N, C-alpha and C positions, 0 to 999 in steps of 0.2 A: 277037281280044280285045286282045292286046298292042298292035297297030297303033292300035286305037281309043283306048287309054290314052295313047299317044304324041301322037295328034292333039289329044286334050283338053288335055294339058299344053301343047302348042304354042299352042293356041287361048287358053288361060288366060294365056300369056305376052303375047299381043296385048292381052287385056283389061287387064293390068297396065300395059302401055305407054300405052294409051288413058287409063286413070285417072290415071296419073302426069302425062301431058301436060295433062289437064283441070285438075288441081290447080295446075300451074304457070301456066296461062292465068288461072285465077281469082285467083291471087296478083298477077299483073301487072295485071289489070283493077282489082283493089282498090287497088294502089299508084297507078295513074293517077287513080282517083277521089279518093283522099286528097290527091294533089297538086293536083287541080282545086279541091277544097274549100279547100286552103291558099291558092291564088291568088285565089279568090273572096273569102275572108276578108281577105286582104291588101288587095284592091281596095276592099272595103267599109270597112275600117278607115281607109284613106287618104282616102276620100271623106267619111267622118264627120269626120275631123280637119281636112281642108283646105276642104271645101265645106259643112260643117254638115249633112250628111245626117242624118236622124233616122228615127224609127219609120215615119212616113208615107211617106217616100221608099223605104225598104226594103220596105214593104208594096206600094207601087206597082211596084217592081222584081219582086217575087214574082208579082204579078198579070200584069205584062207578059210574064214568062217563060211563065207558064201559058197566057195567051191566044195568044201567038205560036207556042208549041211545046207543045201539050197533052200530047204523048207524053213530054215531059221531066218526070220526077218527082223529088222530093227538094229542091225549091227554094222551099219555103214561106217565109214571112217568119221564122217561128221557126227553121227550119234555116239560113237565111242568117245570122241572128244567132249561131247556134252556130258557123258557119264563121268568122265574125269573132272570136269568143271563142277558137276553136281557134288561129287565127293569132296572136292577141295573147298567148296563154299561152306558145307555143313560140318566138316570134320572137327573144327576147333570150337564150335558152339554147341554146348551140351543141350540147351533148350531146343535149338533148331534140329539137332540130330535125332531127337525123339519125335519131332513133328514131321520130318520128311517121310517117316514110315507109314503115316496115316493119310498122306496126300497122294493123289494120283500122279503118275509120271508127268502128265501135261501140266498139272499145277506146279510140280517141282521145277519143271523146265521154265515155266513162266516166271517163277521167283528168281531163277538163276540168270535171267537175261535183263 
């Protein structure tokens, strides 16, 4: 019985290692996604400023992404505008621009509204 208890404790240690690693992976993936949204927002912002992109062009972009890569989700016209807004809110504030990278996208979206 004592040996079984020791095994269960050891096995539980492995579960903790797996769960800890999974959490770290999720955090890294989220950071990469937020960075991607920042870059898309910056790109759209510059295109609007320099090439007069507007709602119809952003809508065309969203449709292009959807048609070319149907498995890619989250790049609707509305979300692309949110990415632009996200970039424009943080770009001038050095303190906030370091903070956005450690917050989740939903937390960043919440701060932007």
